C-alpha positions in Angstrom: -0.1 -0.3 0.1 1.3 3.7 -0.9 2.1 5.7 2.1 0.9 9.2 1.6 2.0 12.3 2.5 -1.4 13.9 2.4 -4.7 12.9 3.0 -7.9 15.5 2.5 -11.8 14.8 2.7 -14.9 16.6 2.3 -12.2 20.0 2.3 -14.3 23.3 2.7 -13.5 26.7 2.6 -16.0 29.7 2.8 -15.0 33.6 2.7 -18.5 35.1 3.3 -21.0 34.0 1.0 -17.8 32.8 -1.4 -17.7 29.0 -1.6 -13.6 28.9 -2.4 -13.1 24.7 -2.0 -15.7 22.7 -2.3 -15.9 19.0 -0.5 -11.9 18.2 -1.8 -10.9 15.1 -1.3 -7.0 14.4 -2.0 -4.4 11.8 -1.1 -0.8 12.4 -2.0 1.5 9.5 -1.8 5.2 10.6 -0.4 8.1 10.9 -2.6 6.1 12.3 -5.8 5.1 15.4 -7.2 1.6 16.3 -7.3 0.6 19.1 -9.0 -3.0 21.4 -8.6 -3.7 22.8 -11.8 -6.3 25.1 -12.8 -6.9 29.0 -13.6 -6.6 31.5 -11.5 -9.4 31.5 -8.5 -9.8 27.9 -8.8 -8.7 27.4 -5.4 -5.4 26.3 -5.5 -3.5 28.5 -2.9 -6.5 28.4 -0.6 -6.0 24.6 -0.9 -2.4 24.6 -0.1 -3.0 27.1 2.9 -5.6 24.9 4.7 -3.1 21.4 4.0 0.2 23.1 5.5 -1.5 24.7 8.5 -2.0 28.2 7.6 -5.5 28.7 7.2 -8.7 27.1 9.1 -11.0 25.2 6.8 -14.4 25.5 6.9 -15.4 21.8 7.3 -13.8 18.5 6.4 -10.6 16.5 7.4 -6.5 16.8 6.9 -3.8 14.3 8.3 -0.3 15.7 6.8 2.7 13.6 7.4 0.9 11.8 10.4 -0.4 15.2 12.2 -3.9 16.0 11.9 -4.7 19.6 11.0 -4.9 22.0 11.8 -5.2 20.6 15.3 -1.1 19.9 15.2 0.2 22.9 12.8 2.5 23.9 14.8 4.1 20.6 15.2 4.2 20.3 10.9 5.8 23.6 10.4 8.9 22.2 11.1 8.5 19.3 8.6 7.3 21.7 5.3 8.9 23.6 3.5 6.3 26.7 2.1 7.4 28.6 -1.0 4.9 31.5 -2.1 4.0 32.3 -5.7 5.4 36.2 -4.4 8.7 36.6 -3.5 8.0 36.7 0.2 12.2 37.3 1.3 13.4 40.2 2.8 14.9 42.6 0.0 16.7 45.0 1.9 18.9 41.8 3.1 21.9 40.1 1.3 21.1 36.6 0.3 23.2 35.3 3.3 21.2 37.8 5.8 17.7 35.8 4.2 19.4 32.5 4.9 20.7 32.8 8.4 17.4 34.7 9.2 15.2 31.6 8.0 18.1 29.4 9.6 16.7 30.7 13.0 13.4 30.8 12.1 13.5 26.6 11.6 15.5 26.3 14.6 18.6 24.5 13.1 21.5 24.6 15.3 24.5 26.2 15.0 27.2 23.1 12.9 23.7 22.5 11.3 22.7 25.6 10.2 26.7 26.6 8.9 26.2 22.8 6.6 22.5 23.7 5.8 23.5 27.3 4.6 26.4 26.1 2.4 24.3 23.3 0.9 21.6 25.4 -0.3 23.9 28.2 -1.9 26.0 25.5 -3.7 23.0 23.6 -4.6 20.6 26.1 -6.3 24.1 28.6 -7.8 23.8 31.3 -5.1 27.5 31.5 -4.4 27.9 34.8 -6.2 24.7 36.4 -4.9 25.6 35.5 -1.2 26.5 39.3 0.0 24.0 41.0 -2.7 20.5 42.5 -1.7 17.9 40.0 -2.8 15.4 43.2 -3.7 17.8 43.6 -6.6 18.0 40.0 -7.9 16.8 39.0 -10.7 13.8 36.7 -11.0 15.2 33.3 -11.3 17.7 34.5 -8.8 14.7 35.2 -6.6 12.9 31.7 -7.2 16.4 30.1 -6.3 16.5 32.1 -3.1 13.2 31.6 -2.1 13.7 27.3 -2.9 16.6 27.7 -0.9 15.1 28.7 2.4 12.5 26.4 1.5 14.5 24.0 1.8 16.9 25.2 4.5 15.3 23.1 7.0 15.3 19.3 4.7 11.4 19.9 4.9 9.7 16.1 4.4 7.2 18.1 2.0 7.1 20.7 0.2 4.7 23.2 -0.8 5.0 25.4 -3.8 2.4 27.7 -5.0 2.7 28.7 -8.8 6.4 29.2 -8.5 7.5 29.8 -11.8 4.8 32.5 -12.6 7.2 35.4 -13.0 10.5 33.4 -14.7 11.9 32.6 -18.1 11.3 29.1 -19.8 15.0 28.5 -19.1 14.5 29.1 -15.6 11.5 26.8 -14.9 13.0 24.4 -16.3 16.0 24.1 -14.3 13.3 25.1 -11.5 11.8 21.7 -12.6 15.0 19.8 -12.7 16.1 20.9 -9.2 11.9 19.5 -7.9 13.3 16.1 -9.2 16.4 16.3 -7.4 14.8 16.9 -3.6 12.0 13.9 -4.7 14.7 11.4 -5.9 15.9 12.2 -2.0 12.7 11.5 -0.3 11.1 14.7 -0.5 7.2 14.7 -1.7 5.9 18.4 -3.4 3.1 19.8 -4.1 3.1 22.3 -6.3 -0.1 24.8 -8.4 0.7 25.8 -11.5 -1.5 26.9 -14.5 1.4 26.3 -16.9 0.8 22.3 -19.1 4.2 21.7 -20.1 4.6 22.0 -15.7 1.4 19.7 -15.4 2.8 17.0 -17.8 5.5 16.6 -15.6 4.1 15.8 -12.5 3.2 12.6 -10.9 -0.7 12.8 -10.9 -2.7 15.8 -10.7 -5.4 17.4 -9.8 -7.5 19.8 -11.9 -9.7 22.4 -9.8 -12.0 24.6 -11.1 -14.1 27.3 -9.1 -12.9 25.2 -5.7 -14.3 21.7 -7.0 -11.5 18.8 -8.3 -13.2 18.0 -11.4 -10.4 15.1 -12.4 -7.0 13.5 -11.0 -4.6 11.1 -12.2 -1.4 10.9 -13.6 -1.0 13.1 -17.0 -1.5 9.5 -19.3 -4.8 8.5 -17.2 -6.2 12.2 -17.7 -4.8 11.9 -21.4 -6.4 8.6 -22.2 -9.8 9.1 -20.6 -10.7 12.2 -21.7 -14.6 12.1 -22.6 -14.1 13.7 -26.2 -11.9 13.2 -29.7 -9.9 15.6 -31.1 -9.8 16.7 -34.6 -6.9 19.1 -36.0 -8.2 21.2 -39.1 -6.0 23.0 -41.4 -8.0 25.8 -43.6 -6.2 29.0 -45.2 -9.9 30.6 -43.7 -9.1 29.3 -40.0 -11.1 32.4 -38.2 -14.2 31.3 -40.2 -13.9 27.7 -40.0 -13.6 28.0 -36.1 -16.5 30.3 -35.5 -18.5 28.4 -37.7 -17.8 24.9 -36.1 -18.2 26.4 -32.6 -22.1 26.6 -33.5 -22.1 23.4 -34.4 -23.9 20.6 -31.4 -21.5 18.2 -31.6 -18.4 20.4 -31.5 -17.2 21.2 -27.4 -14.7 23.9 -28.5 -12.0 25.2 -31.1 -8.7 26.9 -30.8 -6.7 28.0 -32.7 -2.4 27.5 -33.3 -1.0 29.2 -36.2 -3.5 28.2 -39.2 -4.2 24.7 -37.4 -7.3 24.6 -35.5 -7.7 22.1 -33.0 -11.5 21.0 -32.5 -13.1 18.9 -29.5 -15.4 17.2 -30.3 -18.4 14.9 -28.8 -16.8 11.2 -28.3 -20.0 9.3 -29.2 -19.2 10.0 -33.1 -18.7 7.2 -35.2 -15.9 9.5 -37.5 -14.9 12.6 -36.0 -12.9 13.9 -38.7 -15.8 13.0 -41.0 -18.5 15.1 -39.1 -16.2 18.3 -38.7 -14.9 18.1 -42.6 -18.5 17.9 -43.7 -19.5 20.8 -41.5 -17.1 23.1 -43.2 -17.3 21.9 -46.2 -21.4 22.0 -46.2 -21.0 25.8 -45.7 -19.0 26.3 -48.6 -15.5 26.5 -46.7 -12.4 25.6 -47.9 -10.6 22.7 -45.8 -7.1 21.1 -46.7 -7.6 18.1 -44.0 -9.1 17.1 -41.2 -7.3 14.2 -38.9 -8.0 13.2 -35.7 -4.9 14.2 -32.6 -3.7 12.5 -29.0 -5.7 14.6 -26.5 -2.8 17.1 -24.8 -3.5 18.0 -21.4 -5.1 21.4 -22.0 -8.0 19.0 -24.2 -8.3 17.4 -20.8 -8.8 20.6 -18.8 -10.9 21.8 -21.2 -13.0 19.0 -21.5 -13.5 18.8 -17.5 -14.3 22.2 -16.7 -17.1 22.1 -19.3 -18.1 19.1 -17.7 -18.6 20.8 -14.5 -20.4 23.3 -16.0 -23.0 21.2 -17.7 -22.5 21.6 -21.4 -22.2 19.5 -23.8 
């Protein structure tokens, strides 16, 4: 049986009349990267803050690393790391001063403090930056410092809330390589993102929409289980063709990528590409080709959120 780092049952959070998280059930295995995928406002940050004991749930049960939360949130604090979306370290302190301060917060003794600071400075390439004020660092450098500070006390579980939202693709890639290094050492990671390429790198995903869990599984399981078919269409009139297809009852959505349309259609069609082709030619529009394609994670997200809203 897989050992779990996080188990949540019927987790709810209300902010006045706003139901931010709705009856969320969650199981996160140890030594894995588990992703929260969803748009802004989907409840990702609220869920993370409840799971790490920073926010009291309105209802439900939470167990994190064997600790009931929020009852034992203080005991959990030294077992987890939390990296927020917005850089939250002190801009007027140097890199070294920030790490020294965080080591004191985590109550590391003098010897361990020196060892851990030296380790994270080397691991995250901060050696040339130790005397630089944090507020003057680039986005990628701030990200590396934040990750260093979050892992300074060698946490069993790391919460990352959209950690790459302000960095370039090269730094995002390096960041994810660092995450897999941590997992190889036994760390469990829960990371929220709205980047599909990042979601595909997770071992498993929970797709959230308006506070509700609408799909869960590995990226491969989600792609194979999508309740829709994907048809690629090329035409010299992509905008006209796309708008026309969106009016068809069997078409869920249409998205243009260059001159190619990615069309999501009902899964019960006998020949999806034929149905799409006939709809185009019957309207007197030009068609170069139509063919069925493998669903992408973005297609899964669109299909899942449409199903939640009760759309065909």
